[in-house]
PyMOL Python script that loads the backbone (N, CA, C, O; Angstrom):
from pymol import cmd

cmd.read_pdbstr("""\
ATOM      1  N   MET A   1     306.442 199.967 -91.246  1.00  0.00           N
ATOM      2  CA  MET A   1     306.040 200.835 -90.151  1.00  0.00           C
ATOM      3  C   MET A   1     304.848 201.674 -90.617  1.00  0.00           C
ATOM      4  O   MET A   1     304.852 202.214 -91.723  1.00  0.00           O
ATOM      5  N   ALA A   2     303.855 201.774 -89.780  1.00  0.00           N
ATOM      6  CA  ALA A   2     302.655 202.550 -90.106  1.00  0.00           C
ATOM      7  C   ALA A   2     302.947 204.039 -90.006  1.00  0.00           C
ATOM      8  O   ALA A   2     303.707 204.481 -89.144  1.00  0.00           O
ATOM      9  N   ALA A   3     302.341 204.796 -90.891  1.00  0.00           N
ATOM     10  CA  ALA A   3     302.504 206.249 -90.866  1.00  0.00           C
ATOM     11  C   ALA A   3     301.669 206.844 -89.744  1.00  0.00           C
ATOM     12  O   ALA A   3     300.559 206.380 -89.479  1.00  0.00           O
ATOM     13  N   GLN A   4     302.186 207.850 -89.096  1.00  0.00           N
ATOM     14  CA  GLN A   4     301.439 208.548 -88.060  1.00  0.00           C
ATOM     15  C   GLN A   4     300.491 209.529 -88.736  1.00  0.00           C
ATOM     16  O   GLN A   4     300.918 210.344 -89.555  1.00  0.00           O
ATOM     17  N   LYS A   5     299.220 209.455 -88.401  1.00  0.00           N
ATOM     18  CA  LYS A   5     298.224 210.343 -88.982  1.00  0.00           C
ATOM     19  C   LYS A   5     297.646 211.219 -87.870  1.00  0.00           C
ATOM     20  O   LYS A   5     297.471 210.760 -86.742  1.00  0.00           O
ATOM     21  N   PRO A   6     297.355 212.466 -88.187  1.00  0.00           N
ATOM     22  CA  PRO A   6     296.714 213.305 -87.174  1.00  0.00           C
ATOM     23  C   PRO A   6     295.317 212.778 -86.876  1.00  0.00           C
ATOM     24  O   PRO A   6     294.631 212.281 -87.769  1.00  0.00           O
ATOM     25  N   ARG A   7     294.898 212.885 -85.624  1.00  0.00           N
ATOM     26  CA  ARG A   7     293.566 212.418 -85.251  1.00  0.00           C
ATOM     27  C   ARG A   7     292.562 213.525 -85.515  1.00  0.00           C
ATOM     28  O   ARG A   7     292.541 214.544 -84.825  1.00  0.00           O
ATOM     29  N   THR A   8     291.745 213.311 -86.510  1.00  0.00           N
ATOM     30  CA  THR A   8     290.694 214.271 -86.832  1.00  0.00           C
ATOM     31  C   THR A   8     289.413 213.507 -87.068  1.00  0.00           C
ATOM     32  O   THR A   8     289.443 212.329 -87.425  1.00  0.00           O
ATOM     33  N   GLY A   9     288.300 214.160 -86.875  1.00  0.00           N
ATOM     34  CA  GLY A   9     287.023 213.525 -87.134  1.00  0.00           C
ATOM     35  C   GLY A   9     286.787 212.279 -86.299  1.00  0.00           C
ATOM     36  O   GLY A   9     286.317 211.267 -86.817  1.00  0.00           O
ATOM     37  N   ASP A  10     287.106 212.340 -85.021  1.00  0.00           N
ATOM     38  CA  ASP A  10     286.938 211.165 -84.174  1.00  0.00           C
ATOM     39  C   ASP A  10     285.484 210.854 -83.872  1.00  0.00           C
ATOM     40  O   ASP A  10     285.179 209.809 -83.298  1.00  0.00           O
ATOM     41  N   GLY A  11     284.597 211.738 -84.245  1.00  0.00           N
ATOM     42  CA  GLY A  11     283.178 211.464 -84.090  1.00  0.00           C
ATOM     43  C   GLY A  11     282.594 212.004 -82.799  1.00  0.00           C
ATOM     44  O   GLY A  11     283.305 212.506 -81.929  1.00  0.00           O
ATOM     45  N   PRO A  12     281.281 211.884 -82.701  1.00  0.00           N
ATOM     46  CA  PRO A  12     280.561 212.410 -81.548  1.00  0.00           C
ATOM     47  C   PRO A  12     280.598 211.449 -80.362  1.00  0.00           C
ATOM     48  O   PRO A  12     281.066 210.316 -80.471  1.00  0.00           O
ATOM     49  N   LEU A  13     280.100 211.925 -79.244  1.00  0.00           N
ATOM     50  CA  LEU A  13     279.885 211.081 -78.084  1.00  0.00           C
ATOM     51  C   LEU A  13     278.887 210.005 -78.489  1.00  0.00           C
ATOM     52  O   LEU A  13     277.868 210.310 -79.108  1.00  0.00           O
ATOM     53  N   GLU A  14     279.165 208.762 -78.152  1.00  0.00           N
ATOM     54  CA  GLU A  14     278.208 207.706 -78.480  1.00  0.00           C
ATOM     55  C   GLU A  14     278.245 206.607 -77.429  1.00  0.00           C
ATOM     56  O   GLU A  14     279.252 206.392 -76.754  1.00  0.00           O
ATOM     57  N   VAL A  15     277.122 205.925 -77.314  1.00  0.00           N
ATOM     58  CA  VAL A  15     276.999 204.778 -76.417  1.00  0.00           C
ATOM     59  C   VAL A  15     276.354 203.660 -77.210  1.00  0.00           C
ATOM     60  O   VAL A  15     275.328 203.859 -77.862  1.00  0.00           O
ATOM     61  N   THR A  16     276.959 202.483 -77.151  1.00  0.00           N
ATOM     62  CA  THR A  16     276.399 201.312 -77.824  1.00  0.00           C
ATOM     63  C   THR A  16     276.229 200.195 -76.805  1.00  0.00           C
ATOM     64  O   THR A  16     277.013 200.063 -75.866  1.00  0.00           O
ATOM     65  N   LYS A  17     275.193 199.396 -77.010  1.00  0.00           N
ATOM     66  CA  LYS A  17     274.971 198.250 -76.134  1.00  0.00           C
ATOM     67  C   LYS A  17     275.692 197.056 -76.732  1.00  0.00           C
ATOM     68  O   LYS A  17     275.486 196.716 -77.898  1.00  0.00           O
ATOM     69  N   GLU A  18     276.529 196.428 -75.942  1.00  0.00           N
ATOM     70  CA  GLU A  18     277.282 195.265 -76.387  1.00  0.00           C
ATOM     71  C   GLU A  18     277.147 194.185 -75.329  1.00  0.00           C
ATOM     72  O   GLU A  18     277.752 194.267 -74.260  1.00  0.00           O
ATOM     73  N   GLY A  19     276.349 193.172 -75.636  1.00  0.00           N
ATOM     74  CA  GLY A  19     276.112 192.119 -74.658  1.00  0.00           C
ATOM     75  C   GLY A  19     275.358 192.668 -73.461  1.00  0.00           C
ATOM     76  O   GLY A  19     274.327 193.323 -73.616  1.00  0.00           O
ATOM     77  N   ARG A  20     275.869 192.402 -72.271  1.00  0.00           N
ATOM     78  CA  ARG A  20     275.229 192.876 -71.037  1.00  0.00           C
ATOM     79  C   ARG A  20     275.696 194.254 -70.616  1.00  0.00           C
ATOM     80  O   ARG A  20     275.163 194.808 -69.655  1.00  0.00           O
ATOM     81  N   SER A  21     276.666 194.822 -71.297  1.00  0.00           N
ATOM     82  CA  SER A  21     277.208 196.116 -70.892  1.00  0.00           C
ATOM     83  C   SER A  21     276.991 197.158 -71.982  1.00  0.00           C
ATOM     84  O   SER A  21     276.485 196.855 -73.063  1.00  0.00           O
ATOM     85  N   MET A  22     277.382 198.379 -71.676  1.00  0.00           N
ATOM     86  CA  MET A  22     277.318 199.495 -72.617  1.00  0.00           C
ATOM     87  C   MET A  22     278.729 200.016 -72.799  1.00  0.00           C
ATOM     88  O   MET A  22     279.531 200.011 -71.865  1.00  0.00           O
ATOM     89  N   VAL A  23     279.027 200.467 -74.013  1.00  0.00           N
ATOM     90  CA  VAL A  23     280.343 201.021 -74.303  1.00  0.00           C
ATOM     91  C   VAL A  23     280.159 202.498 -74.631  1.00  0.00           C
ATOM     92  O   VAL A  23     279.454 202.861 -75.573  1.00  0.00           O
ATOM     93  N   LEU A  24     280.809 203.340 -73.834  1.00  0.00           N
ATOM     94  CA  LEU A  24     280.772 204.792 -73.987  1.00  0.00           C
ATOM     95  C   LEU A  24     282.031 205.230 -74.704  1.00  0.00           C
ATOM     96  O   LEU A  24     283.137 204.914 -74.265  1.00  0.00           O
ATOM     97  N   ARG A  25     281.876 205.957 -75.808  1.00  0.00           N
ATOM     98  CA  ARG A  25     283.015 206.503 -76.544  1.00  0.00           C
ATOM     99  C   ARG A  25     282.925 208.026 -76.465  1.00  0.00           C
ATOM    100  O   ARG A  25     282.027 208.645 -77.035  1.00  0.00           O
ATOM    101  N   LEU A  26     283.873 208.605 -75.749  1.00  0.00           N
ATOM    102  CA  LEU A  26     283.861 210.031 -75.435  1.00  0.00           C
ATOM    103  C   LEU A  26     285.030 210.726 -76.114  1.00  0.00           C
ATOM    104  O   LEU A  26     286.182 210.437 -75.792  1.00  0.00           O
ATOM    105  N   PRO A  27     284.759 211.648 -77.060  1.00  0.00           N
ATOM    106  CA  PRO A  27     285.867 212.385 -77.694  1.00  0.00           C
ATOM    107  C   PRO A  27     286.620 213.196 -76.642  1.00  0.00           C
ATOM    108  O   PRO A  27     286.011 213.789 -75.752  1.00  0.00           O
ATOM    109  N   VAL A  28     287.942 213.217 -76.750  1.00  0.00           N
ATOM    110  CA  VAL A  28     288.753 213.970 -75.800  1.00  0.00           C
ATOM    111  C   VAL A  28     289.526 215.065 -76.523  1.00  0.00           C
ATOM    112  O   VAL A  28     289.852 214.950 -77.704  1.00  0.00           O
ATOM    113  N   GLU A  29     289.809 216.127 -75.780  1.00  0.00           N
ATOM    114  CA  GLU A  29     290.557 217.244 -76.330  1.00  0.00           C
ATOM    115  C   GLU A  29     291.933 216.759 -76.782  1.00  0.00           C
ATOM    116  O   GLU A  29     292.606 216.025 -76.059  1.00  0.00           O
ATOM    117  N   GLY A  30     292.337 217.161 -77.952  1.00  0.00           N
ATOM    118  CA  GLY A  30     293.628 216.749 -78.476  1.00  0.00           C
ATOM    119  C   GLY A  30     293.532 215.559 -79.418  1.00  0.00           C
ATOM    120  O   GLY A  30     294.534 215.139 -79.998  1.00  0.00           O
ATOM    121  N   GLY A  31     292.338 215.017 -79.572  1.00  0.00           N
ATOM    122  CA  GLY A  31     292.132 213.905 -80.488  1.00  0.00           C
ATOM    123  C   GLY A  31     291.943 212.580 -79.793  1.00  0.00           C
ATOM    124  O   GLY A  31     292.354 212.393 -78.648  1.00  0.00           O
ATOM    125  N   GLY A  32     291.330 211.683 -80.484  1.00  0.00           N
ATOM    126  CA  GLY A  32     291.074 210.355 -79.952  1.00  0.00           C
ATOM    127  C   GLY A  32     289.803 210.311 -79.134  1.00  0.00           C
ATOM    128  O   GLY A  32     289.114 211.316 -78.964  1.00  0.00           O
ATOM    129  N   ARG A  33     289.509 209.136 -78.636  1.00  0.00           N
ATOM    130  CA  ARG A  33     288.330 208.962 -77.810  1.00  0.00           C
ATOM    131  C   ARG A  33     288.656 208.073 -76.617  1.00  0.00           C
ATOM    132  O   ARG A  33     289.437 207.127 -76.710  1.00  0.00           O
ATOM    133  N   LEU A  34     288.042 208.404 -75.515  1.00  0.00           N
ATOM    134  CA  LEU A  34     288.129 207.597 -74.307  1.00  0.00           C
ATOM    135  C   LEU A  34     287.016 206.560 -74.401  1.00  0.00           C
ATOM    136  O   LEU A  34     285.851 206.920 -74.570  1.00  0.00           O
ATOM    137  N   VAL A  35     287.355 205.289 -74.295  1.00  0.00           N
ATOM    138  CA  VAL A  35     286.370 204.219 -74.405  1.00  0.00           C
ATOM    139  C   VAL A  35     286.224 203.558 -73.043  1.00  0.00           C
ATOM    140  O   VAL A  35     287.201 203.099 -72.451  1.00  0.00           O
ATOM    141  N   ILE A  36     284.976 203.518 -72.554  1.00  0.00           N
ATOM    142  CA  ILE A  36     284.687 202.977 -71.227  1.00  0.00           C
ATOM    143  C   ILE A  36     283.547 201.972 -71.341  1.00  0.00           C
ATOM    144  O   ILE A  36     282.506 202.270 -71.927  1.00  0.00           O
ATOM    145  N   GLU A  37     283.742 200.795 -70.785  1.00  0.00           N
ATOM    146  CA  GLU A  37     282.680 199.797 -70.733  1.00  0.00           C
ATOM    147  C   GLU A  37     282.035 199.874 -69.356  1.00  0.00           C
ATOM    148  O   GLU A  37     282.714 199.778 -68.333  1.00  0.00           O
ATOM    149  N   ILE A  38     280.702 200.050 -69.340  1.00  0.00           N
ATOM    150  CA  ILE A  38     279.982 200.190 -68.079  1.00  0.00           C
ATOM    151  C   ILE A  38     278.767 199.271 -68.065  1.00  0.00           C
ATOM    152  O   ILE A  38     278.225 198.907 -69.108  1.00  0.00           O
ATOM    153  N   SER A  39     278.355 198.907 -66.852  1.00  0.00           N
ATOM    154  CA  SER A  39     277.155 198.093 -66.687  1.00  0.00           C
ATOM    155  C   SER A  39     275.924 198.998 -66.712  1.00  0.00           C
ATOM    156  O   SER A  39     276.037 200.224 -66.694  1.00  0.00           O
ATOM    157  N   ARG A  40     274.757 198.378 -66.753  1.00  0.00           N
ATOM    158  CA  ARG A  40     273.512 199.146 -66.734  1.00  0.00           C
ATOM    159  C   ARG A  40     273.394 199.952 -65.434  1.00  0.00           C
ATOM    160  O   ARG A  40     272.965 201.105 -65.460  1.00  0.00           O
ATOM    161  N   ASP A  41     273.767 199.359 -64.312  1.00  0.00           N
ATOM    162  CA  ASP A  41     273.709 200.069 -63.026  1.00  0.00           C
ATOM    163  C   ASP A  41     274.664 201.260 -63.010  1.00  0.00           C
ATOM    164  O   ASP A  41     274.314 202.333 -62.520  1.00  0.00           O
ATOM    165  N   GLU A  42     275.868 201.070 -63.546  1.00  0.00           N
ATOM    166  CA  GLU A  42     276.839 202.170 -63.605  1.00  0.00           C
ATOM    167  C   GLU A  42     276.336 203.273 -64.528  1.00  0.00           C
ATOM    168  O   GLU A  42     276.547 204.454 -64.254  1.00  0.00           O
ATOM    169  N   ALA A  43     275.674 202.895 -65.620  1.00  0.00           N
ATOM    170  CA  ALA A  43     275.115 203.891 -66.538  1.00  0.00           C
ATOM    171  C   ALA A  43     274.022 204.702 -65.845  1.00  0.00           C
ATOM    172  O   ALA A  43     273.933 205.914 -66.040  1.00  0.00           O
ATOM    173  N   GLN A  44     273.190 204.040 -65.039  1.00  0.00           N
ATOM    174  CA  GLN A  44     272.138 204.749 -64.306  1.00  0.00           C
ATOM    175  C   GLN A  44     272.747 205.697 -63.280  1.00  0.00           C
ATOM    176  O   GLN A  44     272.275 206.823 -63.121  1.00  0.00           O
ATOM    177  N   ASP A  45     273.791 205.254 -62.580  1.00  0.00           N
ATOM    178  CA  ASP A  45     274.478 206.115 -61.615  1.00  0.00           C
ATOM    179  C   ASP A  45     275.083 207.336 -62.313  1.00  0.00           C
ATOM    180  O   ASP A  45     275.006 208.452 -61.799  1.00  0.00           O
ATOM    181  N   LEU A  46     275.683 207.119 -63.484  1.00  0.00           N
ATOM    182  CA  LEU A  46     276.257 208.225 -64.259  1.00  0.00           C
ATOM    183  C   LEU A  46     275.161 209.197 -64.679  1.00  0.00           C
ATOM    184  O   LEU A  46     275.335 210.412 -64.589  1.00  0.00           O
ATOM    185  N   HIS A  47     274.046 208.668 -65.132  1.00  0.00           N
ATOM    186  CA  HIS A  47     272.897 209.501 -65.524  1.00  0.00           C
ATOM    187  C   HIS A  47     272.437 210.369 -64.355  1.00  0.00           C
ATOM    188  O   HIS A  47     272.257 211.578 -64.503  1.00  0.00           O
ATOM    189  N   ASP A  48     272.248 209.743 -63.193  1.00  0.00           N
ATOM    190  CA  ASP A  48     271.780 210.474 -62.018  1.00  0.00           C
ATOM    191  C   ASP A  48     272.765 211.562 -61.601  1.00  0.00           C
ATOM    192  O   ASP A  48     272.362 212.672 -61.253  1.00  0.00           O
ATOM    193  N   THR A  49     274.043 211.242 -61.637  1.00  0.00           N
ATOM    194  CA  THR A  49     275.082 212.196 -61.246  1.00  0.00           C
ATOM    195  C   THR A  49     275.135 213.383 -62.210  1.00  0.00           C
ATOM    196  O   THR A  49     275.243 214.532 -61.784  1.00  0.00           O
ATOM    197  N   LEU A  50     275.059 213.095 -63.510  1.00  0.00           N
ATOM    198  CA  LEU A  50     275.089 214.185 -64.502  1.00  0.00           C
ATOM    199  C   LEU A  50     273.832 215.032 -64.414  1.00  0.00           C
ATOM    200  O   LEU A  50     273.916 216.253 -64.541  1.00  0.00           O
ATOM    201  N   ALA A  51     272.666 214.428 -64.200  1.00  0.00           N
ATOM    202  CA  ALA A  51     271.418 215.183 -64.069  1.00  0.00           C
ATOM    203  C   ALA A  51     271.479 216.118 -62.867  1.00  0.00           C
ATOM    204  O   ALA A  51     271.008 217.254 -62.927  1.00  0.00           O
ATOM    205  N   GLU A  52     272.064 215.628 -61.774  1.00  0.00           N
ATOM    206  CA  GLU A  52     272.210 216.465 -60.577  1.00  0.00           C
ATOM    207  C   GLU A  52     273.175 217.622 -60.838  1.00  0.00           C
ATOM    208  O   GLU A  52     272.945 218.741 -60.380  1.00  0.00           O
ATOM    209  N   ALA A  53     274.240 217.353 -61.565  1.00  0.00           N
ATOM    210  CA  ALA A  53     275.255 218.379 -61.834  1.00  0.00           C
ATOM    211  C   ALA A  53     274.716 219.502 -62.725  1.00  0.00           C
ATOM    212  O   ALA A  53     275.105 220.660 -62.571  1.00  0.00           O
ATOM    213  N   ILE A  54     273.825 219.158 -63.654  1.00  0.00           N
ATOM    214  CA  ILE A  54     273.298 220.202 -64.545  1.00  0.00           C
ATOM    215  C   ILE A  54     271.961 220.774 -64.057  1.00  0.00           C
ATOM    216  O   ILE A  54     271.400 221.683 -64.670  1.00  0.00           O
ATOM    217  N   GLY A  55     271.465 220.227 -62.948  1.00  0.00           N
ATOM    218  CA  GLY A  55     270.277 220.793 -62.329  1.00  0.00           C
ATOM    219  C   GLY A  55     268.965 220.289 -62.873  1.00  0.00           C
ATOM    220  O   GLY A  55     267.964 221.002 -62.803  1.00  0.00           O
ATOM    221  N   ASN A  56     268.931 219.084 -63.412  1.00  0.00           N
ATOM    222  CA  ASN A  56     267.662 218.516 -63.911  1.00  0.00           C
ATOM    223  C   ASN A  56     267.123 217.482 -62.970  1.00  0.00           C
ATOM    224  O   ASN A  56     266.068 216.902 -63.228  1.00  0.00           O
TER     225      ASN A  56
END
""", "prot")
cmd.dss("prot")
cmd.show_as("cartoon", "prot")
cmd.util.cbc("prot")
cmd.orient("prot")
């Protein structure tokens, strides 16, 4: 049985290109990371939405 280890040092927000899609790794409160695979169009929509939310 594997030992349970506390989740520390999960790393920064990152996006990597894998094939035709992008993989977003988002650190979450409490440890771990949320991993989401998105297309280029979805990434552009996310960019536009976040830019609007922060006022850019």
